[in-house]
KESEBA-277066 format. One record per residue: residue in one letter; z, y, x of N, C-alpha, C, O in turn. Coordinates in steps of 0.1 Angstrom, whole numbers, plus 5000, padded with zeros to 4 digits. Layout:
BEGIN
aZYXZYXZYXZYX...
end
This chain:
BEGIN
m500049885009500050005000500050125009500850135018s499150225006499150345014500350435011501050415001r500550535020501650625018501550705005502650734999s500350735001500250824990500450754977500650814966q500350614976500450544964501850534959502050474948a502850584966504150574962504450664950505550654944l503650764949503850874938502750864928501650814931p503050904915501950904905500851004910501151094917d499650974905498551054909498651204906498351284914d499151234894499251374890500351454899500151564903v501451384902502451444911501851464925502051564931l501151354930500651364943499551474944499551554954a498751494934497751594934498351734934497851824942s499451764927500151894927500751914941500652034946i501351814947501951834960500851854970501051934980r499751784969498651804978498151944978497852004988v498052004966497552144965498552234972498152324979l499852214970500852294977500752284992500852375000f500452154997500352135011499152215017499352285027f498052215010496852285016497052435015496552515023q497852485005498152625004499052665016498752765023d500052585019500852605030500052595043500352675053c499152505044498352485055497552605058497352645070d496952665048496152795050497052905056496652975065d498252915050499153015055499552995070499553085078l499852865073500252835087499052855096499252905108l497852825092496752845101496452995103496053035114g496753075093496653215095497753265105497453355113e498953215103500053255113499653215127499953285137l499053095128498653045141497653135148497753165160e496653165140495553255146496153395149495753445160t496953445141497553575144498353575157498253665166a499153465159499953445171499053435184499253495194l497953355182497053335194496353455197496053485209l495953535187495253665190496153755197495753835206a497453755193498453835200498553795215498653875224m498553665217498653615231497353655238497453685250q496253655232494953695238495053845242494453885252r495853925235495954065238497054085249497254195254g497653975254498653985264500053985260500954005268e500353955247501653955241502153805243501953725235h502853785254503353645257504853635255505453545262d505453715246506853695244507153565237506253505231q508353525238508753385233508553375218508253265213e508853485210508753475196507253445192506953375182t506353515199504853485195504453345198503853285190i504953295210504653155213505253055203504652955199n506553085200507253005190506553005177506552895170s506053115173505353125160504153035160503952965150a503353035170502252935171502652795171502152705164f503752765179504252625180504752585166504452465162r505552665159506052625146504952595136505052495128a503852675136502752655127502152515129501852445120v501852485142501152355145502152245142501752135137h503452255145504352155143504552125128504652005124s504552225120504652205105503452125100503652045092i502252165104501052095099501151945104500851855096k501551925117501551795122502551705114502251585111g503651765110504751685103504351655089504751545084s503551735083503251715068501951635066501851565056a500951645076499651585073499651435071498951385063p500451355079500451215076500851175062500451065058s501651255055502051215042500851215032500951145022f499751275036498551275027497351205034496251225031e497751115044496751025051495751115058494651065060l496151225063495351315071495651285086496051375093d495351165090495751115103494951195114495451215125a493751225111492951295121493551435124493651475135l493951505113494551635115495951625122496251705131a496751515118498051505125497851465140498651515148a496851385143496651345157496251465165496751485176f495351545160494851655168495951765169496151815180a496751785158497851875159498851835169499551915175h499051705170500051655181499551695195500351735203r498251675198497751715211497951865213498351915223f497651945202497752085203499252125205499552215213e500152065198501552095199502052065213502952135218s501651955219502051925233501652035243502452065251a500452085241499952195250500852315247501152385257l501052345235501952465232503352445237503952545241a503852325237505152295242505252325257506252375262a504152295264504152325278504152475281504752525290v503452555272503552705273504852755269505452845275r505452695259506752735254507852715264508752805265s507752605272508852585281508652665294509552665303g507452735295507252815307506552735318506352785329a506252605316505652525327504252555329503652535339v503552615318502152645319502052795315502652835305s501352875322501153015319499953035309498952965311p500153115299499153135289497953225294497853335290e497253175304496053245309495053265298494953185289p494153365300493053385290492253265287491953235275a491953185297491153065294491852965286491252895277l493152955288493952855279494152915265493952835256v494353045264494353095250493053075243493053045231q491953095250490653075244490552925239489952905229l491052835247490952695244491852675231491352595222m492952735230493852725218493152785206493352735195l492452895208491752945196490652845191490452835179r489952785201489052685197489752565189489252515180a490952535194491652425188492152465174492152385165a492452595172492852635159491652625149491752595137d490452655154489252635146489052495142488652465131v489252405152489152255149490152215138489752145129m491352265139492352235129491952285115492152215105a491452405115490952465102489852375096489852355084d488952325105487852245099488352115094487952065084l489352055102489951925097490651945084490551855075a491352055083492152075070491152095059491352045048r490052175061489152205051488352075047488152045035a488051985056487351865053488351765045487851695036g489651775049490551685041490751735027491051655018r490551865025490851925011489551915003489551864992d488451965009487151975001486151875004485251854996g486151815016485151725020483851805024483951935022p482751745028482651605031483351575044483751665052p483551445048484251415060483451455072482251455072l484151495083483451535095482951415103483351305100a482051445112481551335120482651275129483651335132a482451145131483451075139483551135153482551175159g484851155158485051215171484951365171484951425181y484951425159484851575158486051635165487251595162g485951725174487051785181487551715193488551745199a486851595197487351515208487351595221488251575229e486351675223486251745236487451845237488051855248v487751915226488852005227490151935228491051975235a490351825221491551745222491751695236492851695241a490651655243490751615257491251725266492051705275e490751845264491251955272492651995269493452025278l493151975257494552005254495351895260496451925265a494951765260495651665266495851685281496851655287a494751735287494851765302495851875305496551865315v496051965296497052075298498452015298499252035307s498751935288500151875287500351765298501451755303a499251695302499351595312499651655326500351595334s499151775328499451845341500951885342501351905353v501651885331503051925331503951805332504851795340v503651705324504651595323504351485333505151385334g503251495340502951395351502451265345502551165352d502051265332501651145326500151155322499851255315d499351065326497951085323497651055308497150955304m497951155300497751135286496351145282495951095272s495551215291494051225287493351095287492351075281s493950985294493350855294493350795280492650695278d494250835271494350775258493750865247494150855236v492950955251492351055242491650985231491651025219s490950875233490150805223490950765211490550765200s492150715214493050675203493550795195493850785183i493650905202494251025195493151095187493451155176v491851085191490851165184489851075177488751115174d490250955173489450875164489750925150490750885144f488851005145489151085133488651015120488551085110d488450885120488150815108489450775102490150695107s489850845091491150835085491450685080492650655079d490450615078490650475073491050385085491550275083s490650415097490950325108491550395120491550335131a491950515119492450595130493750525136494650485128s493750505149494950455155495550575162495050625172v496750615157497350735162498650695169499550635163s498750725182499950705190500450835195499750905201y501750865193502250985198503150965210504050885210a502751035221503451025234504451135235504151245232t505751095238506751195240506751255254506851175264p506651385256506651445270507951395277509051405271r507851345289508951295296509351385308508551455313s510651375311511151445323510551375336510551255337a510051465345509551405357510551335366510151255375s511851365364512851315373513551195367514651155372g513051135356513651015350514651055340514751165335p515550955335516450975324517551085328517951095340a517951165318518951265320519951255309519651205298r521151305312522251305302522351445296522551545304w522351455283522451585276523651585267523951485260s524351695267525451725258524951815247524451925250i525151785235524651855223525851885214526551795210r525952015210526952055201526252125189525552225191f526552075177525752115165526652155154527352065149t526752275150527552325139526652385128526252495130p526452315117525552375106526352495099527552495098d525552585094526052685085525852645071525152545068a526452715062526352685047524852695043524452625034g524152785050522752805046521852675048520952655040l522252595057521452475059521552385047520552325043y522752365042522952285030522352345018521852275009a522452475017521952545005520452525004519852524993k519752505016518252485016517952335015516752305016g518952255012518652105011518652035024518151915024g519152095035519152025048520251925049521251935042e520051825057521051725060521151695075520151715082v522351655079522551625093522051485097521551465108g522151395088521851255091520451235097520251175108p519351295091518051275096517851335110517151285118l518651445113518551505126519151415137518551395147l520251355133520851265143520051135145519951085156r519351085134518450975136517251005145516850925152e516751125143515651175152516051175166515251145175l517351225169517851225183517951085188517651065200g518350995179518450855184517150795188517150695196r516050845183514750785187514350825201513450765207l515050935206514650985219515350905230514950915242g516450835228517150765238518450705234518650685222e519350685243520650625240521650735235521850835242l522150735223522850835217524250795212524450685207s525250875215526650855210527050985204526851095209v527750975192528051095184529451095180530050985176s530151205180531451215174531551335164530751435166l532351325154532551425144533851505146534851445148d533751635146534951725147535151785133534451865129d536251735127536551775113537851855113538451865102r538251915124539551985125539552105116540652155113d538352165114538352295106538352265091538252365083v538352145086538352115072539652145066540652095071p539752235056541052275051541552175041540852075038l542752195036543352115025542452125013541752225011i542552035004541552024993541752154984540752194978q542952204983543152314974542552444980542252544973d542252444993541652555000540152535003539452625008l539652414999538352385003537352454994537452454981h536352525000535252594993534052504993533552465004p533552464981532452364981531152414988530252324991e530952544989529652594994529752635009528852695014k530952605015531052645029530852515038530952405033a530652545051530452435061531652435071532052535075y532152315074533352305082533152205094534052205102l532152135094532052025103531152055116530252145115t531551995127530752005139530551865145531351785145w529251845150528951715156528651745171528051835175t529251655179529051665193528451525198528951425194a527351535206526651415209526351415224526251515231t526151295229525651275243524451185242524451085236l523351235248522051175247521551145261521351235269v521251025263520550985276519150955273518750865266t518251035279516851025275515951075286516351145295e514651035286513651085295512951205289512151265296a513151235277512551355271513051475277514251485281d512251585277512651705283513351795272513451755261e513951905276514751995268513952045256514452055244a512652075258511752125247511652025235511752065224v511551895239511451795229512751775221512751755209i513951785228515251775221515351895212515851875200r515052015216515252135207514252125196514552185185e513152055197512152045186512751975174512452005163v513751885177514451815165515051915156515151895144f515552025162516352125154515452245150516052345147l514152235151513252345150513452415137513452535136f513552335126513552395113514952435108515052485097v515952415116517252455112517952545122519152575120e517152595132517752675142518352805137519252865144d517852855126518352975120519652955112520253055107d519952825109521052795100522052715107522752625101c522252725120523252655127523552715141522852805145d524752675146525052705160524652575168525252475166l523752595178523352485186523452515201522952615205t524152435208524252445222523852315229524152205224l523052325239522452215246522652225261522152335267a523252135268523452145282523252005289523551905283r522652015300522351895308523451865318523951965325a523951745318525051705328524551725342523351695345e525451765351525051785365524651655372523751655379a525451555369525151425375524651325364525351305355e523451275366522851195356523551055355523450995344d524251015366524950885365526350895360527150795361e526851015356528251035352528450965339527550975330p529450885337529650815325529850915313530351025315a529550865301529650945289531150965286531950875287p531551085283532951115280533351055266532451035258d534651025265535050975252535251095243536351155242l534251125235534251245227535251235216535751335211a535451115211536351095200537851125204538651165196a538151105217539551125222539751255228540951285233s538851335230538951465237538451575228537651555219d538851695232538251815225536851825229536351785239p536051885220534651905222534451995234535252095236p533551965243533352045255532952185252532352215241e533252275261532852415259531552435266531252375276f530752525260529452555266529352695269529752785261a528752735280528652875284527552945277527653065275a526552865272525352935266525752985252526252905244p525653115249526053165236524953135226523753115229p525353125213524353095203523253205202523653325204a522053175199520953275198521253355186521653305175p520953485186521153575175520253525163519053495165r520753525151520053485140519253595133519653705132q517953555129517153655122517453645107517753535102p517353755100517553755086516453675079515353675083p516853595069515853515063514753595056515053705051p513453555056512453635049512653635034513353555029g511953735028512053745013511453615007510453565011e512153574996511653454990510453484982510253594976t509553384981508253404974508053284965508753174966v507253304955506853194946505353204943504853314941r504753084943503253084940503053084925503753004918v502153154920501853164906500353134904499453184911d500053044894498653014891497853144888498353224880l496653164894495953284893495453304878495353424874g495153194872494753214858495853274849495553354840r497153234851498253284844498453434847498653514838l498253474860498453614864497353694858497653804853d496053644858495053724852495253744837494953854831r495753644830496053654816497053754814497053834804l498153764822499153864821498654004823499054094816v497754014832497054154834496254194822496354304818n495554104816494754134804495654174793495354264785l496754104792497754134781498354274783498554344774v498654304796499154444799498154544795498454654790g496854514798495754614794495754634779495654744775e495854524772495854544757497054614752496954694743l498154594759499454664756499254814758499654894750l498554854769498354994772497455064761497755174757i496454984757495555044747496355064734496155164727n497154964730497854974717498955084718499255144709q499555094730500455204732499855344730500355434724a498655354736497855484734497555514720497655624715m497255404712496955424698498255464690498255554682l499355404694500655434687501055574690501455654682v500955614703501355754707500455854700500955954696q499155824699498355924692498655944677498656054672r498955834671499355834657500655904655500855984645l501555884664502955944662502956084667503956154665s501856134673501856274676501656364664501956484665d501356304653501256384640502756404635503356314632p503156534634504556564629504756494616505956464613a503756484607503956434594504456284595505256234586v503856214604504256074606505656054610506455974605v506156144620507556144624508456174613509556114611k508056274605508956314594509056204583510156184578a507956134581507956024571508855914576509455844568a508855894589509655784594511155814593511955714594g511555934591512955974589513755984602514956014601a513155964613513855974626512855984637511755944636e513356044648512456054660512255914667513255854670l511055874669510855744674510855754689510455854695p511355644696511455644710510155624718509955524725v509155714716507855694722507955714737507355634744d508755804742508855824756509455694763508955664774d510455634757510955514763509855404763509755324773l509055394753508055294752507055314763506555224770q506655444766505655474776506255444790505555394798r507555474792508155444805508155294808507855254819l508655224798508755074800507355014802507254924810t506355064794505055004796504555034810503854954816r504755154815504355194828505055104839504355064848e506255084837507055004847506454854847506354794857l506154804835505654674834504254664840503954564848q503454764838502154764844502154774859501454704866d503054864864503254874879503654744885503154704896g504554674878505054544883504054444884503954364893v503254434873502154334873501054364883500654264890m500754484885499754524895500254494909499454454918a501554514911502054484924502054334927501854294939m502154254917502054104919500654064923500453974930r499654144918498254114921497854164935496854124940a498554264940498154324952498354234964499254154965q497354234973497354154985496854244997496054334995p497454215009496954295020495554245024495154135022v494754345030493454305034493454205046492354155050k494654185051494754085062494153945057493753875065v494253925044493753795039492353775042491853665045v491553885042490153875046489953905061489153835067f490653995066490454035080490753915089490053895100q491653825086492053715095490953615096490953525105r489853625088488753535089487753575100486953505105m487853705103486853765112486853725126485853705133p488053705132488153665146487353535149486653525159r487553435140486753315142485253335141484553285149l484853415131483453445129482853505142481753475146v483653605148483153665160483053565171482053575179r483953475173483953375183482653285181481953255191e482453245169481253165166479953245169478953185175l479953375166478753455169478553475184477453475189e479653485191479553495206478853375211478053385220a479353255207478753135212477253125208476453065216a476853175196475553155191474553255198473453225200t475053375202474253485207474353495222473553555229g475453445228475653455242476253595246476353625258k476553675236477153805239478653795240479253705236q479253905246480653915247481154025238480754145240v482053995229482554085219484054085218484653975217d484654195217486054215214486154265199485454355196l487054215192487254255178488654325177489654265181e488654445171489854525169490154535154489254575147l491254495149491654505135492754605133493754605140v492454695124493354815121493654815106492754805098g494854845103495254865088495254735080494954735068e495654625087495654495079496654495068496454405059d497654575068498654575058498354655046499054655036c497154725046496754805034496554705022495854605023e497154735011497154644999496054684989495854804987v495454594983494454614973494554504963495054394966d493954524951493954424940493254294945492254304952r493854184940493254054944491754044941491053984948t491354094929489954084926489054164935487854114938v489554274941488754344951488754264964487654254970i489854204967489854124979488854014979488153984989e488653944967487753834966486353884968485453814973r485954004963484654064965484354124978483254154982l485454134986485354204999484854105010484254155020a485053975009484853885020483353875024483053895036d482453855014481053835018480453965024479753955034p480754085019480154205025480654215040479854255048l481954195042482454205056481854105065481554135076i481653985060481053885069479553925073479153915084h478853975063477454025066477454135076476654145085m478454235074478454345083478854315097478254365107v479854225098480254175112479154105119478854115131r478454015111477353945117476254035121475654025132n475954135113474954235117475354315129474454345138a476654345130477054425142476954345155476454395165v477254215154477054125166475654105169475154115181d474854065159473454025161472554145165471754135174h472654255157471754365159472354485167471654565173g473754495166474354615172474654605186474254675195i475554505189475954485203474854435212474154335208e474654495224473654455233474154335242475354325243p473254265248473654165258474454235270474154355272s475254155277476054215287475254285298475654395302a474154225302473354285313472854425308472754525316q472354435296471854555290472954665289472654775292r474154625286475254715284475654765298475854885300l475654685308476054725322474954825327475354925333a473754795324472654885329472755025322472355125328a473355025310473455155303474755225306475155325300g475555165315476855225319477955195310478955265309k477855085302478855045292479654925298479154855307p480854895292481554775296480654655292479954655282a480854545299480054425296480454365282479554315276r481654385278482054335265481854445255482354555256g481254405244481054505233482354505224483254425226r482454605216483654625208483254645193482454735190i483854575184483754595170485054625164486054565167r485154735156486354775151486354765136485454825129l487354695130487454675116488654745111489754705115c488454855103489654935099489754955084488754975078a490954945079491154965065492155085063493155095071a491955165053492855275050492755315035491755295029h493855365030493855425017493455575018494055645026r492555615009492155745010491555784996490755724990a492155894990491655954977491755844966490855834958g492755764967492955664956491955544957491855474948r491355524969490455414971490855344984491555394992i490255224986490355154999489155175007488055145002i489255225019488055255027488055155039489055145046i487055075040486854985051485755025060484555055055e486055045072484955085082484754965092485654915097v483454935094483054845104482154915114481054955111s482754935126481955015136481854935149482654845152d480754965156480554895169480055005179479655115175d480154965192479755055202478455005209478255015221g477554955200476254905205475255005207475455125210a473954965205472855055208472555145196471755245198g473155125185472855215173471555175167470855075171l471155245156469955205148468755265154468655385157d467755185157466455235162465655275150464955195143r465655405146465055445134463555435134462955405123e462955455145461455435146461055295143460055265136r461855205148461555055146461855025131461054955125v462855085125463155065111461955115103461555045093r461455225106460355285099459155195100458455165090r458855145112457655055114457754925105456854885099q459054875106459254745098459054775083458554685076a459554885079459454915064458054935060457654895049i457154995069455755005066455154875066454354845057e455454785076454854655076455254565064454354495059r456454585059456854505047456554585034456954535023r455754695035455254765024456454815015456354825003l457554855022458654915015458455065013458955125004i457655125022457355275022455855285025455255195031d455255405022453955435025453855485040454855545044a452755455047452655495061452655645062453055695073a452355725052452255865053453655935048453756055049a454555855044455855905039456555975051456655935062v457156095047458056175056459456155052459856195042l460256085061461656055058462556125068462256125080d463756175063464756225072465656105077465455995072d466556135086467456025091468155945080468255825081d468756015071469455955060468555855052469055745048e467355905049466455815041466055695049465855585044v465855715063465555595071466655495071466455375070d467855555073469055465073469155385060469655275060a468855445049468955385036467955265035468255175026l466955255043465955145042466655015046466154905041i467655015054468254885058468954815046469254695047f469154885035469754825024468654775014469054725003a467454795017466354765008466254605007466354545017p465954554995465754404994464654365003463554425003g464854255011463754195019463654265033462754225040f464454365036464254435048465054365060466154315057s464454355071465054305083464354355095463154365095t465154385106464554425119464354305128463854325139a464854185124464754075133463254035135462454025126t462954005148461553965151461353815149460153765147e462453735149462353595148463353545137464453595136l462953435130463853375120464853295128464453205136s466153315125467153235132468253205122468253245110d469353135127470453105118471253235114471953235104l471053335122471853465120471053565112471653635104s469753575114469053685108467553655106467053545110g466853745100465453735098464953715083463853715080r465953685074465653655060465653775051465153775040g466153885056466154015048467054015036466754075026v468153945037469053935026470453995029471354005020g470754035041472154075045472654195039473554195031m472054315043472554445038472254465023473054535016d471254405018470954415003472154344996472554394986v472554225001473754154995474954244995475754254986v475254315007476354395008476354504998477354534991k475254574996475154684987475354644973476054704965r474754534969474854484955476254444952476754464941s476854374961478254314959479254434958480054424949v479154534966480054644966479854724953480854764947e478554754950478354844938478654774925478954844915s478654644925478954574913480454594908480754564897i481354634917482654664913483054814915484254844917g482054894914482255044915482455094929483055204930g482055024939482155064953480955124958479855134951r480955174970479855244976479755204991480755174997v478555204997478355175011477755295017476755345013g478355335028477755445037477455395051477955295055f476455465057476055415071475755535079475055635075t476255535091475955645101475655575115476255465118s474855635123474555575136474055685145473355785141r474455665158473955755168473355665179473955575185p472055695183471355605192472155595205472555695211g472355475210473055445222474555445221475255405231e475055485210476555495209477155405198478355385198g476255345190476755255180476555295166475855395163a477055215156476855245142478155215135479055145139t478255275123479455255114479055235100478255315094f479455125094479355105080480655145073481755105078v480655205062481855255055481755195040480855235033l482755115037482855065023483955145016485055155021s483655195004484555264996484755194983483755184975m485955134981486055044969487355084961488255134967p487355064948488555094940489755004944489554894948l490955064943492154984946492354874936492954764939t491954894924492154794913490954804904490354904902l490654694897489654694887490254684873489554654863a491554714871492154694859492554824852492254854841v493354904859493955024853493855144863493955124875l493755264858493855384866494555494859494555494846d495055584866495655714861494555814860493755834869g494455874848493355964846493756094838494756094831m492956194838493056314831491956314820490756314823t492456314807491456314796491056464794491856554791v489756484794489156624792488156614780487656514777e487856734775486956744764485756824768485856934774v484556774765483256854768482356834756481856724753c482156954749481256954737481656844727480856784721g482956834725483456744715483556604720484156514713e483056574732483156434738484356434747484656524754k485056314748486156294757485756214769485056114768l486156264781485856204793487156184801488156254798v487156094810488356064819488056094833487156034839a488756184839488656214854489756144861490956164858p489456054871490555984878491456084886490956174892l492756064884493656154890493556154906493856254912s493156044911493156024926492156124932492256164944g491156174924490156264930490456414926489656504930l491456444918491756574913492656654923493556594928v492256774926493056864935493856964926495056984929e493157034917493857134909492957174897491757144898a493557224887492857274875492957424875493957484877v491757494873491757644873491057694861489957644857r491657794854491057854842489957954847490258034855l488757944841487658034845487958174841488458204830t487658264849487658414846486458474853485858414862p485958584848484858654854484958674869483958674876e486158704873486358734887486258604896485958614908t486458484891486458364899485058294900484858204907v484158344891482758274891481758374897481658484894k481058314907479958394913478658324909478458204910v477658414905476458364900475358384910475158494915l474658274914473558284923472258234916472058114916g471458314910470258274903470658224889471758224885p469658174882469858134868470658004867471257974857d470557914877471157784875472357754885472957644884v472657844894473657814905474857904903474758024903r475957844901477257914900478257854910478257734912l479057944915480157904925481457944920481658044913l482457864923483857894920484557954932484557884943s485158064931485958114942487358054941488158084932f487657974951488957894951489557894964489057844974r490757964965491557974977490758004989490857945000g489958114988489258165000487958095003487358125013q487558004994486257934997485457924984485957934973l484157914985483257904974482857754972482257694981l483157704960482757564957481657564946481657644937p480757464947479757444936480457424923481357334922l479957484913480557474899479557384891478457434888i479957264887479057174881479557164866480657114863d478657204857478957194842478657054838477557004837l479756974834479556844829478856834816478156734814g478956934808478156934795476656934798475956864791a476257024807474857024811474456904818473256854816l475256854827474956734835474656614826473756534829f475456594816475356474807474456504795474356414786g473856624794472956644783473656684770472956674760y474856724771475556764759475156894754475256934742r474756984763474257114760473157154770473057094780h472457264766471257294774471557414784470757424793s472557484781472857594790474357594794475157534787s474657644806476057634811476957724803476657834798a478157664801479257744794479757854802479757854814e480257954795480858074802482358064803482958144811r482957974795484357964795484757824796483957734794g486057804800486557664801487457654813488057744818v487657524817488557494828487757424839486957334837a487957474852487357404863488357304870489457344873l487857184871488657084878488157074892487057034895v489057114902488657104916488856964920489956914919v487756904925487856754928487456744943486756824949e487756624948487456594962487156444963487756354957d486056414970485656274972486256214984486956284992e485956084987486556024999486056085012486656055022r484956155012484456225024485156355027484956415037g486056395017486756515019486056645014486556755015e484856625008484056735003484556774989484956684981q484556904986485156944973484057014965483057064970a484257014952483457084942484357114930485457074929a483757184920484457204907483657154896482457184895l484357084887483757034874484157114863485357134860l483157174855483457264844483657174831482757104827v484757184824485057124812485557224802485957334806d485557184789485957284779487457294778488057404776d488157174779489657174778490157054784489456954785i491457054788492256944792493056894781493856974775l493056764778493756714766495156654771496156694765d495056554780496356494784496156414797494956404802q497256354802497156264813497656134809498656124802r496956024812497355894807496755784816495955804825q497355664815496755544821495755494812495955484800v494655454818493555394810493155264815493255234827v492655174806492255034810490755044813489955094805i490354994825488955004830488154894823488554774824r487054934818486054834812484754864819484254974819s484054754823482854774830481754824821481454764810l481054934824479954984816478654904819477854874810e478554874832477354804836477254664830476154614826a478454594829478454454823478154464808477654364802n478554564801478454574787477354664782476954654770y476754744791475654834786474654834797473754754798r474754934806473854954818474455064826475255134822p474055074839474555174848474155314843473055334838v475155404844474855544840475255634852476455624856e474355714857474655794869475755894866475755964856g476755894875477855984873479055924865480055994864v478855804861479955734853480255604860479455524863a481555584863482055474870482355354861482055244865a482855384849483255274840483555344826483255464824a484155264817484455324804485855274801486455184808t486455334790487755294786487855314771487055374765i488855254765489155274750490355364748491355334754l490155474741491155564738492055524727491855424720g493055604724494055574714493455574700493955504691d492355654698491755654685490655544683489955544673g490555464693489555354693488155394698487355304698r487955514702486655554707486555524722487555504729v485355504726484955474740484755604747484155694743a485455614759485255734768484755694781485155584786f483955784787483455754801484455794811485155894810i484555714822485355744833484455804844483455734848l484655924849483755994858483755924872484855884877d482655924878482455884892482256014900481156064901i483356064905483356194912482456194924481756284926h482556084932481756074944480256084940479456154947a479856004930478356004926477956144921476856184923i478856214913478456344908478356444919477356524919l479256444929479056534941477856494949477156584954a477556364951476456324958475156374952474256414958s475056364938473956404931473756554932472556604933q474856634932474756774933474256814947473456904948r474656734958474156764971472656734972471956814978r472256624966470756594967469956704960468856744965d470456744948469656854941469656984949468657054950a470757014956470757134964469857124976469157224979e469757004982468956994994467456984990466557024998a467156944977465756934973465257064968463957084968e466057164966465557294962464857364973465357364985p463657424971462957494981463757614987464357684980k463757625000464457735007463657865006462457855007p464357975004463558105003462958145016462358245017
end
C-alpha cells in the first residue's frame, strides 16, 4: 500500500492542495534568499531562510510520493548545510548553481502538481554539482551515488539519504533542551525530536522535572520540563541542530561537544544538569497568523459588498428627502450605515490586496533563462515589491511584464562585446519598479540597452504595410508602431521573437482593465515601458458632478481642487480656447459638456475641477455643479457596451441611473493631441 492510500481521496486531495500552496511560498522565499546572497548578503539569517525552505519541502514531499522532489531537495539541503556551517563560502558561482537548483525544484514541484512528468534524469547534472559541494566538506564521495538520488521516476526511484559525517570520527555531544509553552501550543511534541536524535547515534536521555510545582499551583498551559541528553554520533553539529530546526524559536537549546571523545557518559540521572556557557539565541517574535481563503468565496464577498454599496446609495438618496424622514417619525442612522459600509468595504478590499512581489519574483528566473538563450549578461533590479494592488490586477499583470522583460533582454540589451565597445559595462541592467501614484499602480520596465532604432522601426512598418512609405511621423508616432498588431523588428524567427505578438498583447491586456502603456527611448541609453493600472477593479472614491443634466463621476485620486469660475479667472484665446488662471499658472479649461456632445458651445459659468494625471500634468474640467462625494462600484463599459473615449467605466447611482466614470488621463491626452494638431500661427 502506498503512503497516500492511508487517507481518503478527498482528504488527501485537500491536503495536497495545501502542500503545493506552501511549496509555492517556500520556493518564493528560497529564491528571495538566494538573490540576496547573489547581491552579497551572506548573513546567517539569509542562509538559514534558504535552508529552511528547502528542508521544509524535503520533509513534506515524500508524503505525496514526490520522491524525485524529495531526493533533489536532499542534495540541495546538503549543499546549503555546508554553506550554513561556514565550511563552504557562498561564492558567486555557487550561488548561481543554487539558483539553477531552485529552478529545478520549481519544475519538479510543478510537474508533481500539474504534470506532465518530466524526462527521466531531469536535473541530474545540477544534482551532481550539488553533491560535489557537500562531498568536498564531509570527505565522503557522495557524488558517486548520484544516480540513485536523481532517478526521478517516482514509481521506481531509489532514494537513499546520506548523513553528513564528522571528518574526525564519532564525537560525544551534550544537549540541553527546555521547551517553551509555545511549542506545545503549536502542537509540538518532544518524543519525535528525541527519536530523531536517536537515529543519529547512541543516545541517553534524562528528564529534569524539579521545576514542576505542586498540583494546586500547576498551570496547564505552562512548560516546566527540561531534557538533558548525551549523543555519541559521527554526524556534525549542523545535522544535530537540524533536528530542532522547526522548534528553535520555542525552546532553549544548548549544544556542546565534549572535549575528550572517549570520556564516559555522565550519570545524568544522578547529577545536576550540566551548565553550558553558550547563551540561548534571542527569539524572534512570531509572524502574524494567516489563513487561506478560497478565491471564489472572496470574489463572491466582494460582489456582495458592491451590491451593498449600491443599495446604500439608493437608501441614502431616498432618505435625503425631508418628507421621508418626517414620515418615519425619527431621524434614521444613515451616517452610521455609511460608516459601517465603508469599513466593511475597506476590510474586504484589504483582504484582496497583494504585493506586486507575487509577480516580480517570477522575473529573476525568466532573466536567467533568457541569459542562457541569448548569451547576454543581464542584472535585474527589483524596486517597490511591497506595493499592494488588487488581486485581479495582479493576475492581469503577469503576462505583460513577461513580454516586456523578454523584449528588454532580446531587443534592448546588447551583447557584452558591443556594450564594451560602446563604453558600457559588460553586464546589462533591467530595472523593474512599482510605485503608487495618483491613485494608480505605476510599473516601469527600463533597460540601459541600445534604445529604439526608430529608422529601423519605420522601415519594418513600411515592409509590413502598417504605414505608407510617404507618411511623415514624429518620434512618438514611430514609438507607437511597436504596439501595432503583427509588428516585430526581429530579422529571424526564434523562440523569443519574430512573431509580432509581444507588445500588441501587452497593450490589449493592460487596456482591457482600464490601464495604459507608455514608452520612451533614447538612442544608445535604453528604453522604458510604463504601465499605469488601477489599484482595484471593484470600487473607487469619486466626486459626482452634473453636466447638462447628466451625472458623471470624477475619480478623487485625480482631483486637486475645485474652483468656481469668475470672469477674472478665465482667459479667452480665440473662439475655442480658454484657460483657467490657477495659482499663478494657466491651465487648459476643458468643457465636459462640449467634449461629450451635451452642448454645442462652451458654458460661461460653472465649477472648474483642477485635475492631474499620473504624468503630473494638470488641466481644468468645466462642469455645471458638484453634487456629492461617494464610493461607486465600477462596472466595465467595454464589456457591456463598447469603449468610449474619455470614459474609464460606468457605475450605478442611488436612483438606479447609469453614470460614466471619467478617464482623466485620456481626456488630458486628447486635449494635448488636439492642441498639437492645431496649425501654428
